C-alpha positions, 0 to 999 in steps of 0.5 A, spaced: 326 416 462 324 424 462 321 428 457 324 433 453 320 439 453 317 443 459 312 448 460 313 456 461 310 459 467 303 462 465 302 470 465 295 471 467 290 473 464 291 470 457 288 475 452 281 475 449 277 476 455 271 481 455 267 484 460 261 480 462 263 475 457 259 468 457 261 462 453 257 457 449 259 449 451 258 443 446 260 436 449 264 432 445 263 424 445 270 422 443 269 415 445 267 410 450 271 405 455 269 399 458 269 399 465 267 395 471 262 398 476 267 397 481 272 401 478 268 407 479 266 405 486 271 401 489 269 396 494 272 397 501 277 392 505 284 390 504 283 387 497 278 393 495 282 396 490 284 390 486 277 388 486 276 395 483 280 393 477 274 388 475 278 382 477 272 379 480 267 382 476 264 378 469 265 382 463 258 382 462 257 386 467 262 392 465 259 398 462 261 403 457 263 409 460 263 416 455 270 419 454 269 426 453 272 433 451 268 440 450 268 445 446 268 452 449 266 458 444 268 465 447 266 471 444 274 474 445 278 468 445 275 464 440 274 456 440 277 453 446 278 446 448 277 442 455 281 436 454 283 433 447 280 426 447 283 420 443 288 421 437 284 419 430 289 413 430 285 410 436 279 408 432 283 403 427 289 401 432 289 403 439 296 401 440 299 406 435 297 412 440 296 408 447 302 403 446 301 396 446 299 395 454 294 400 454 292 398 447 291 391 449 288 392 456 283 397 455 277 395 451 275 402 447 269 403 442 272 409 438 269 411 431 274 415 426 268 421 426 269 422 434 276 424 433 275 432 436 278 435 429 273 431 425 267 433 430 270 441 430 270 440 422 263 438 422 261 444 426 264 449 421 270 450 426 277 450 423 281 445 428 287 450 427 284 456 429 283 453 436 287 457 440 287 455 447 286 448 450 285 446 458 288 440 460 284 437 466 290 432 467 294 428 462 291 421 462 291 418 456 284 418 455 284 426 455 291 427 452 292 422 446 289 428 442 294 433 444 298 432 437 292 434 433 293 441 435 300 444 435 298 451 434 294 451 440 296 454 447 296 448 452 294 450 460 296 444 465 297 444 472 305 444 474 304 438 479 300 435 473 306 436 468 311 433 473 307 427 475 306 426 468 313 427 466 316 422 471 310 417 470 308 412 465 303 407 463 302 405 471 300 412 472 296 413 466 301 417 462 304 416 455 310 421 454 308 421 446 302 424 448 304 431 451 312 431 450 312 436 444 315 443 442 308 446 443 306 452 447 305 449 454 303 454 460 303 451 467 299 454 473 302 454 480 296 454 484 301 456 490 302 462 487 300 469 489 295 470 483 291 464 485 284 466 489 279 462 492 272 462 489 265 460 491 267 453 495 274 452 491 280 454 495 285 455 489 282 458 483 285 462 477 281 467 472 284 464 466 281 470 461 280 475 467 273 476 465 270 471 470 268 466 464 273 461 464 275 459 471 280 453 473 279 450 479 285 446 483 282 439 484 287 434 485 287 427 488 285 423 482 292 425 479 297 430 483 295 436 478 288 435 476 284 441 475 276 442 473 273 448 469 268 453 471 264 456 466 259 462 465 253 461 461 248 466 460 244 466 467 247 460 470 254 456 471 257 450 468 262 446 472 266 441 468 268 436 474 273 432 469 275 426 473 275 429 480 269 425 480 267 420 475 259 421 476 254 425 479 253 419 483 260 419 486 259 426 488 252 425 491 254 418 495 262 420 496 264 414 492 272 412 492 274 410 485 279 404 484 285 408 482 287 415 485 293 419 486 292 421 493 285 419 497 285 424 502 286 430 497 281 426 492 276 427 498 278 434 500 277 436 492 270 432 492 268 436 498 269 442 495 265 440 489 259 437 493 259 444 497 259 448 490 253 444 488 249 445 495 250 452 494 249 453 486 243 448 485 242 451 478 249 450 476 250 444 470 255 439 473 258 434 468 263 429 470 268 425 467 265 418 465 258 418 467 254 413 463 248 415 466 248 422 465 251 423 458 245 421 454 241 427 458 246 432 456 244 438 452 247 438 445 249 445 447 249 450 453 249 457 452 
C-alpha cells in the first residue's frame, strides 16, 4: 500500500543563509538499540548476511549502539534538526510507534527524557520553533519522531522517499512515521543545481552560505544523505548510516543490511577520501558505541 502524501521539489537555497555563517552542533542521544557486532561488520561467505543478523551470536555478546539525532543552530535559519530519533511513546510501548514486528524484534533502551522534543525543551529551545529537519533517511530509528515536528520543513532525498513509500518493515520503514501532510521537500541529486564538493560527487548547499551542505551517500538505503557542517575553524561531518562506526570507515566494513553493496562502497570511498583530505574534521557516524562517549557535548 502506498502513501497519501508526497514531497514538493525543493527550491534552493532555503531561507536563512548568512555570509560566512558557522553553526553550533549538539549531539542528542535518542536511545540505544542492542545489536550483534556482526550487524555492523558482516562476516563474508554465502551465509554472511544471515550470520550478520546475529543468528549465531549469543545475546550476551550483543552491544548497545547509540541512536542519535543532532541539533544544529544557525544564526539565520535558527534551530535545525538532523533526524528525529524515536517518538516519545517508544519509551513506554515500542509497538505503538514502531509496529508489533519491529517493537518485538528489536531490543531498545529509551527513556522518556530522551525524546527529542524533551531534550530541546531542556536546552531552552521551543520544539515548535524548529524550522527545518534534514532526514538522512527514513528508517524507523531516524524517522519515528517525525510527527513531533509538524511545523517544520522536512528535507529528504527523492529516491529515499520513493524507497520508503514502496517499502515496509522488511526494508526498515513504517509509513505512519513520515506519511503526514507536512512540508516535505525532496532533493533530486541528478538535477542541475547539484555540485561536487571536496571528495563528494553530488552535494547541495542547503542555505546558500556553505554552512549546511547535504551529501548524497546512498547504499545503506537508496536515498541516504550525509550532512557536512561548517564550524568556526573546522568542519563536522554527520555520516549517518553511510557508515555505522569510525572503524567501519577505517577498515571498510560491510554491514549485514544494505540496499546496494556497490553504491554503499562508493559512498564509503568518498567518506574515506574526505577524512584523508581533511584530517581535522570532526566525523560522527550513525551508531558508534565506541565513539559516542568521547563526543563533545557541543561543537561550535
